[in-house]
C-alpha positions, 0 to 999 in steps of 0.5 A: 517453530511457528513463523511468529516465534521465528520472527520474534527470535530473530528480533531478540537476536538483533536486540543484542546488536549495538548497531540496530537502533529501533524497530524500523532498522531491525525490520529493514535488516531482516527483510534484506536478508530474507530477500537474498534467501528468497532470491537464491531459492528462486534461482534454484528453481530456475536452475532445475528447469534450465541447466543453462541458467546463469545467475546475474550475481557474482558466485561469491555473493550468492546466498548459498556460497556465504550464508547457507552453511550454518558452520560457515564464516562468522564473527569479524570475518562475516561482518567484513564480508557483508559490508565490504563484499556483499553490499559493495558488489550488489550496489555496483552490479555491472549491467547492460541492456543484455543483462538478466532483468533479475540483476536490475531487480537486485541492484534496485533493491539494494540501492538504499539497503544497509547492514546495520548490524555490527556483531558478526556472531549475531549476524550468523545467528540471524542467518541460521534462523532464516535458513530454517525456512526453505523457500523452494518448498511450496509449504514453507513458501506459503509461510512467507505470507505469515512472515510478511503479515508479522512484519507488517504488524510490527511496521504499524508500531514502528512510527511513521512506517505504519503508513505502508500498511493497508488492511488486507480486507480493504485491498481485496475488496477494492480489487474485487469490485474493480474486477481487473481482467487478465491482460489489462494493464494494472498499476498501483502508483504508491504500492508500499509493500504490495498489498493491492498487487498481491490482492490482484494476484489473489483475484486472478488465481482461479483463472490462471490456467497456464504459465502463459497466463502468469507471464501475461499478468507479470507483464501487465502488473506495475507498482511504484514505491519511493521508500526503500523498505516497503519497496524491498518487501514488495519485491520479495512478496511478489517473487514468492507469488510466482512473479519472477521479475516484478515491475516495481519501480523504486521512484516517486510517482509524482516526480515527473511532470504530468505533461510528460506522460504519454499514451504508453504510460496509460493503464486500464486499472488503478488500485491504490491507497495514496499516502494522506496527511502528508505534504510533498517536498517543495517544487513537486507541485510545479509538475502539475497544472496550475489549477491543481497545484498543492503539496498535499500528497493524496490530492496530487496522486488523484490528479495523476491517476485521472491523467493515467487512466485510459478511456474506460479505465477503472479505479478504486482508491482510499481517500480521507474525509478531508478530500470529500469536504475540502475546498480550493484545489480539492473543489477543482479536482472534484469538479474535473472528476465528476465531469470526466469520470463516473464516480459511481460509488463511495464506501464510507469506512468507520473509525479505526480502520487504519489504527494505530497509524491514524484515526482519520476517517477514510473512504473508498472511491470507485470511478470509471473514465469516459462518462460524467457522473450522474448519481453517486451511491454511498454505502456506510460500512457498519462496525461488527456487532459489539465493536465501537471502533476497530483496533489492534485486538479487533481488526477488520476481517474479509467477511465483513465486506460480504454485505457490500458485495451483495449490495453491489449489483442490487443497489435498489434492494430495500434490505440495504436501505439502512446502509446505502443512499444515492445522491444526484449530481445536481445535489452535489453541484448545489453543495459546491462539490462537497461530497461529505454526506452522512447517512440520511437514515441514521438518527441525528444522535448517532450521526458522525459529525463532519469537520464543518459541523464540528467547527461550527459547534466549537465556534458556537460554544466559544461564542457562548462562552465569551458571552457568559464571561462578559456577563460575569465581568459585567456583574462584577 
């Protein structure tokens, strides 16, 4: 059975259960089960390597001892065991400073996890389906990528859950251009399901020569995610990418006063897609300097990143058009960004990249700490031939960024002139830090209007309509 069919068959079983209400709950239910299966498979490998290995979990709740037997407990007995024993003990693991760090991982994962299913027979059927995959087998282990991508596609259709998903071509392009090195401290402060962190591992893969290299990467790769479902997905995926103890904190990166961050919190690289279009809970803005206080999430994340980067540190992130042309707090953030950082590149993405979650146009910003901005290079990412917009049936592909990669170190080459242009800092100052600059080589009829231009056109049309109405009324 293919991975897609396996996921669909699990979904069909869950649909029969009266306790699972909607896509988000179904996905959450499936993921905590997969996590426990994956964790048990990882422990099998540990036991094979180290006969003295001792699991941080009580024996009776290890997957192998209650879930692995297809003829094992089922019905009400299984339902009661899951609710009263498995979840209760996982949420209340007794741990101290000497405990295996894996125990802290499991406890953090299950802190906000729930068993939504109410039918023990159906729970057994789902478990037996999951057991068809052997995560100790390298081939099956790689298949988790397919499960993961299938789940992410379904997250997109689960309403607001789609905010967790950044297309893989975008995450990999950003990471490849920021070019982190093994040994550098790397952070995604809004890591979601871990797309950027997995892209970092993919970037490092050709240079990983030993288990020591992998240990160095593990110790220097960090993520923070405040929502339980993407946090659980992120942990599972990193474990399956040979990160035995992922440094993924279940927390809100913005819920700590900026002044409390110290040198030990500083990082060399940030790669991220901070949530945009939303507002933080009341009071979060008070953790930031007065001039930067706002409840807009993406703006606060950028201020946090600017604080956390070490001298010479690099960042690649996704931001919406609204940041480029925004005023007020946004202007003050941009002013500091250009004064203390070299904002050297803005890649302008076309519509539909984040469809169906949002139609907001987005940009990829790349900057380095320690030098002021002199010039900003823009690159307009072209849609593939025949595309009018990206969508579910026409998603973005990795190969499309080869054009930007070729241009990256050869920016003055005239063959890229239809896509790339350069703006000086003086021009930005004249525009009062409005960074929403269209491709000057594009014919006016083809140009995408900025929000300001759209507002101006609407206002002009309304004014003209009012004048026409007055004329009509005067004639009567």
